[in-house]
N, C-alpha and C positions, 0 to 999 in steps of 0.2 A: 366340692372342698373349695375354700377361699383361698386367695392368693396368701394370705398370712399362713393359714394352716399349712399350705404347701411349703412354704419357707420353714416353718418349724420342724417339718417332718424330714426335710432334707438334710438336717444336721446330724442325724442319726441318734441322737440322744432318746432314749425310750423312757427313762424314769428320771425326772428332775430331783433335786434335794429333797423336796417336800412331798413327792408322789409317794402313794402306798405301792408296795412292792411285794410280789409273792415270797412267802418265807423260804421257799426251796431255792429261789433266784438268790435272795439275799444271803443264804448259807453258802452257796456256791461261790457267789462273788467276793464274798468276805474271806473265806479260805484261800482263794486264789490271790487276794490282796496280801494276806499273811505269808504265802509261800514267796511273793515277789520281795519282801522286806526282811524276812526273818534271816537269811544269810548275812545281810548287810549288818544288821543289829549285832550279831554275835561277832562276826569277823572284825568290825571296827573296835568293839570292847577288847576282844583277844588281842589284837595288833597293839593297841594302845597299853594295855597290861603288861604284855609280854615285853615290849619295847622299853617300858618303864621299869623292868627289873622286878615285877611283882611275881608273888608265888602262886600256885594252884589255888588255895584258899581264897584269896583276893579275886582272882580270876572267875571262879565259881560264883562268888556273892555278886561281883559286878553284872555278869551275864543275867542272874536271876533278877536282880533290881532293874536292870535296863528293860527286860521283857515286860516286867509289871508296869514300869513307869510307861513304855511306849504304848502298851495296850490301854492303860487309864486315859492317856492324852488323846489317843486316837479317838476313843468313845467321847471325850470331852469336846473335841475339836469338831465332831458331828452335831455336837448340841449347841444351843444357845442359852446359856445361863448367866444371868446378869450380864457381865462384860466379858465374859469368857465364851471361847468356842467360834469357830469359823462357820459352822452351819453347814459345812459341806465335808466330803470325804477328803481328809488331809492326813496322810502318812505321817508318822513321828518315829524318831529313833536317833541313836547316835550316829553323827556324821564325821567325815573327814575334816572339817573345819577345825575341829577342837584337837586334832591328834597330837600335832606338834606341841602345841602348848601343855596338853595334859601330859604327855611324855616328861617335858621338862619338870612339871610339878612332882609326878611321882619320883622322878631320879632325885629331886631335891629334898623332897619331905615325906613322900610316900603317899597313901590314899587320904591320910588325914589333911595334909596341904592341899591336895586336889579338891577334897571336899570344901575346904574353907574358901579357897579361890573361887569355886563354881558358885558357891552361895553369894559371895560378893558381887560376882559378875551378874548374876540373876536379877539383882536390885537394879542394876543399870539397865539392864534389858527391859525391865518393867517401866523405868523411867521413860526409856525409848518410845514405848507404846503410848504413854500418857503425852509426852512432848513432841509425838509424831508430826503435828502440823508445822512446828518450829523447826525442828532438825532436819526436816527434808531438804532445806535449803544450804544445809552445811554438810551432811553427809550427802553428797550428790551421786548420781550414777558412775561418774568418773572416779571419785573416791572410793565407791564401794567396789567398782570393778578393779581397780588397781589393788585394792587390799586382798580381794578373792585371789588374784593372780599371785601376790606375794605369799598367801597361805598356801597355795599349791607348791611354790618354790620350798617352803619350810618343810612340808611333808615328804616331798621327793626323797631326800636322804633317808628317812625311815624306811621308806618302801624299799629302796634298793638295799638296805642293810638286811631287810627280811628276805629279800631275794637269795642272798647269799648263805643264809642259814640252812643247815641240813641237820636231821637228827640221826642219833646212833653213829655207825660206822660208814655211812654212805660216802660216796665219791663226791669231793666238793664241787664237781662240775654238775652234779645232780640237780642242785638248787636252781642256777641259770637255766638248764634245760627244760625244767618242769614249769619254771616261769615263763619260758619262751612258748612253750606249747599252750600253756594257759592263755597267753595273749594272743595267739595266733587264733586258738578257736573263739575267743571273745571278738575278735575283729572280723573273723569270717561271718559269724552269726549277726553282728551289728551291721555288716554291710550287705549281706546277701540271703540272710535267712527269712522265710515267709513271715509276713505280718503276725500269724499266729504264734510263732516261736520266739519273736523279739522280747517280749517280756520274761522269758525263761532264758535268756542268752547268758547272764551272769551265773545262774545256778549250774547250766550246762558246762561253762567254761570251768568252773571250780570243781565239778565232777570229774572233768576230763584231766585236770591237773593232778587230782587226788589219786585217780586211777594209776596215771603214769608213776606218781611218787610211790604207790604202793608195789609196783611192778619192780621199781628200781631200789626198793628196800628203804625208802625214806620217809616211810608212813608209821607214826608210832600210835598204835591203837590200845596202848595201855590205858590212857586216859578214859576211854570209853569203857573199858572193862572195869575200872575202878569206880566209876559213877554210880550213884544209887539210882534206882528206876523210878522213884518218887521221893518227894520231901522238900523241906526249905533249908537253905545253908543256914548254919548256925554260928559261923565265924567269918572272918576274912576282912571287916571292917572295924578300925579302931575308933571310929568317931571323928567328930571336928577336931582341927587344931585351932585352939583360941589363944595361942600365944602370939600370933600375929608378928612373927620374926622377919628378919631381912629377906629371906627367901620369899615370903609373902608379899611384901611391898615390892620386891623387883620384879616379881612374876605378874602382879595385879594389872599394870598397863597392858601387858599382852592379852590377859583373858578380857579385859573391857574392850579393847580394840576389836578382837576377833567376835565377841559377842554382839557388840553395836553393829558391826558390819553384817554378821550373820542374821541380825534383826532386820536390816534393810534388805537383805537377800530373802528373808522370809516374807516380807511385803509382797516382793514380786511372786513367791510361791502361792500366796493366798489369793492375788489377782488371777494368776494363771488357772487355779482351780476353779474361781468362780466363772471365768469365761468358758471352761470347758465342760461345765456343768448344766449348761443352758441350751435349750434348742435354738433360741434365738438371742443373739448377743445382747446383752445389758451392760449399762455403765456400771463400773466398779463400785461396790457399796464399802466404802474406807471403814464404816463401822464394823462390819464384818472383819475387815483387815485387823483392825485394832484387837478385835475379840481373838483373832488367831495369835496376835503378838502376845497378848496377855497370858494366852493358854502356853505358848512358847516359853515365856518367862517363867511361869508356874513350874513347867517341866524342868527348865534349868535349875530352878530351886530345889525341886525335889530330887533331881540327879544329885546335887551338892550334899543334901540333907542325908543321902543314903551311901554317897561316896562311889558312885558310878560316872563314867564319863557324860558330859552334857547331851541332852536329848532335844532335838529341834525337829523341823519339818524336812519332809522328802517330796517336794513338789512334782518334779518329773515324773516319778513312779505313780503318784495320785493321778495324773493327767493320763498316763499311759493305762492305767486300769480302767479309768473312764471311758476313754476312746476305744479300748478294745472290747469291753463290755456292753458299752453303751448305757450302762446303770452308773447314775450319779446320786441316786438315793442315800441320803446320809446315814439311814438305819445301817447300811453296810458297815460303818465306823463302829457301831455297836458289836456286830458280829467279829469284827477284827479284833476289838478291844478284849473281849470275852476268850477270844481263842488264843491270844498271846497269853494272857493271864493264865489259862489252863496248861499251857506248853512250858510256863516257866516253873510249874510244879513237878515236871519230869526232868530232873538233871541228865538223865541218860540220854535224851534227845538233844539236848543242848551240847553234852560232851561231844556227840559225833561233829559237830560243826566247829567246837573249839579246837578239836584235834586235827582239823585241816592243815597240812604242812605248811611251814613258815613262808617257803618260796611260792606257794599258791596264793597265800593271803597278801604276799608282797606283790604278786602281779595284779591281783584284784585292787589293792590300793594304788598301784601305778594307773590304773584305768580310772580309778575315782580322782586321782591327782589331776590328771589330764583333763577331765570333765570339769573339774573345778577351775582349771585355768581358763578352759573355753567359756564358762558361765562368767567368769570375771570380765573376758574380753566383749562378750555379748552385753553385759551390764553397762560397761564403760561406753559403748557405742550406741546404746539404746537411744538416747536423745541427741545423736549426731555428734561429730567431732569436729571443732574448729580449731584453728592454730593454737589458741590459748589452752584448750583442753587437752590437746597432744602434748603440749609443753608439761602442763602439770602431771599428766599421766606417766610421760617418759624420765622426767627427773624423780618422781616418788618411787616409781619402780626400779630405777637404776640405784638409788640409795638404799632401798629395802633389800633388794636381790644381793647388792653389793655386800651388805653387812651380814647377810644370811650365809655367803659364801667365805668372808674374810672378815671376822671381827676385829676392830681397830681399837676399841675403847678399853679393852681388858688390859692392855699393855700400857695404854697412855693414862688411865685413871685408876684402874684396879678396885677393889672395894665393893661396895654394895651397888654402886650404880653401873657397873659394866654390864650386868645382865639385862638392865633395861637399856641402856644405850646401844647395845650391841644386837638387839632384838630387831630383826629387818621389818616384821609385819608393823611393830609400834613405831618405829622411825619412819618407814614409809607411809603408814597412815598419816602421822604427824604432819610430814612434809605435804601431802595432798591436801589435808585440811587447811594448814596455814597458806598455801598458794591460792586455794579457793577463796579463803577470807580477804586474801589480798586482793584478788580481783574484783571482790564485792566492794572493798574499801576504796579503790581507786578507780571506780567508774568515771567516765567523763562527766556524766550527769549523775547525781546521787539520787537514790530513791527517796520520795516524799511520803508523808503519813498523814491521814485524816481521820479523826475519831468523832462519830456523829451518832444520833440516835436512829434505828431503823425505822423511819417515819418519812411521809411525804414532805413534812415540814423541813428536813434536812436537805431538800433538793437544791435551794439557792446556795447553800454553802458548798455543796458538792460541785456545783457548777462553776462556782469561783474557783475552788481548787483545780478543777481540770483545765478551766480558761488559763490560769496562770501557767501550768504545765505546757499548754501549747503555745502560749507566748515565748516561753523560755525556749523552746525548740524552733521558734520561727515559722511554725505551721501556716499554710494559708487558711482562707475561711473555711474552705470546704471541708479539710481534714479537721480543723477544730470543731466544726459541727457535728463530725462523726463522733469524735472523741466526747464531746458532751453529751449527745444524743445516747451514745453505749452506756455512760454512767447512769444516766437518768432511767433507761429502760430496765437496766439490771436492777436498780433499787426498786422499781415498781414491780418488776417479776418477783422481786423475794419477800416482799410485805406479805404476810400472812393475811388472807381475805378477812380472818375472823378477829385478827388484831390480837393484842396481848391478853392473857389471862386476867381475870379479874383481881384487882389490887396490885397488878405487877406493871410497871412502865415498860415502854419499849426497848427491845434489846438494843445493845451497843453494836454499832455498825462501823468497821474500820476498813478504811480505803488506803492501800498501798500502791503506789504508781513507781514503776521502774522504767523510766523513759531511756530511748536511744533515738538517733537521728530521726529515723522513719518508722518506728514502732513504739508504742507504749502498751505495757503490760500492766493492767490493773488487776489488783487482788482484793476481792471483798472478802471480809471475814464477819461472820454472825451466826446466831442460832435460828434455824429455820424449821419448816415443817419436814414431813417424811418424804417428799417427792425430790426428786433429782432434775435439775433444769435440762441436763443433756438427754435424759430419757424422754422429758417433754418435748425438747426441740427435735428429736428423731421422730416423736409421735406426730408432730405437726408435718414433718415431711411425708409422712406415709398419707396423713390425712390429703396433703395437697394432690398426691398421686390419685387418691381414691375419689377426688373432686368432693369432698366433704366440706361443710360450712364452717366458718370461723366464729368461735365463741368469744365473748367480750373479754374474758380473762387471758385469751391466747394473744392479743393484739400486741402487747408489750414483748412478749416473746419473739414474734416474727419480725418486730422492729430491731430487737436486739441481734438477731441473726443476721439482719441486713447490714447493721453498722459495724459490727465486729468481724474480724479475720477469723478468730477462733473463740469458742467458749467451752471452758473445762469446770466440773463442778465436782468437789470431792467432799463426802460426807465423813465426818469423825464423830466421836462420841462427844456431844456438848457443843460441837463447833463444825461449821461448814465453811468451805473455802471455794469461792468462785473466781476463776481466772479468766479474763478477757483482754483479748489482745485487738488493738485498734492501729491500722497502718495510716501514715499520713506523709505530706509532702510539704515542701515550702513554696 
């Protein structure tokens, strides 16, 4: 066995996304994946519908639609159809992100208003996937993390309200007691359960809470008895609200903010699944990330068209299934999609989950809310926190959380604007974005831009551009030489050896420089071939360790690695972005 083979086998992944997998194993892993997310899909829909004051007809329809859409999207995520699909196992379903805004929409205008807002939000999500290379500098990790934390704050009152609800003539203390037991079981299993039981912790906690509720007389089984064994719901959704009245415009900003921030989080979901699905780590393929985002956007659109809460990605459980089973074959997604579609046709089974006591659902939502808050913190600190980022995060969170706890514009302004201005998620996100833009606009040394052809003939112009930057920074001769050489070697490394296609000119090549006192970040944007520079640089490192020779086309890559402090290459549909950092001194 070679050293490379040993490294690949040590990761534990038996079947990568494109590997053939035995049918029996595919079926077993697929059904296990369905059991890991089925409860979440049904519980999130049930909590949203019940908290929004909707009847059983709508709830039955929403659960049916959510299961069908989730199954179709999981299967599509496993595919690569045009610009759709992540090409990996990526779970999909309704998430806690949209619970608060969906409840507001249901209370204000019912399922028709929720549907219209969801459809409108999906268009912005699809725009996010298209403009991802540009928006990544505006919706930064600090902005995304802060908004995720604010979303969890907005969902918390809904979860606590569910904890207090009890059915029938049960004692009012039953709800908090059942919720406490559910939380206790969840905590113990999460902290001390064997690895084989951890994927089933949420299901076991819901079961424990439901059993206690039944013992205390707080479990209403009538919905299960009334549900049909098989069939398709015939009512419950009145269609889209095309009037677009004041409630629509007041709630639309909140839906857009939650959708866009959820999209940024879904970027991380796709990246995490890519990294977990390979024996040997690879550089993230952002074309697959865009495919995942496009599919998520389609899922939100479909959710709106049928009037169910928006459906997006469950990354953590996708990674958990892959890690636990060591199977990352994307055909598992097809099995899961088919299984969820079949389950949707049996309302009796879904009714068992819908009838879970409110206190148990509330406890489940509390855990999901806490997890979402922690995810927000992790997102915010992912790229490191300096004094400026901490200030942005602190001010934005304080404003957003304050408005969630104590609305102030309803008394001051009233009318149609108060629901918008008193929405903590919207105002917190707006504050974070404005402060980020302020930081970009007030840099001591502004960024500069150069646009040329992706051709060797552009080297003199690029060289003059970089020399001018080094002169303005007052860098010494050695640092200036490193900057110029890094720019030259990046250009040479990216020029396709076959040249442009017949009848076409060279692609446009954009260089953006963001200088500081001792560091210049160079961003190169153009259309390139299928290879990724980071993968090629890693390959060169392995070659050096193995004592292999150097081919002519690899010389520029080796020089680039020598001159640059770091090199990052992100591939998008129709656009590649290479970021090179060069350190210097006076």
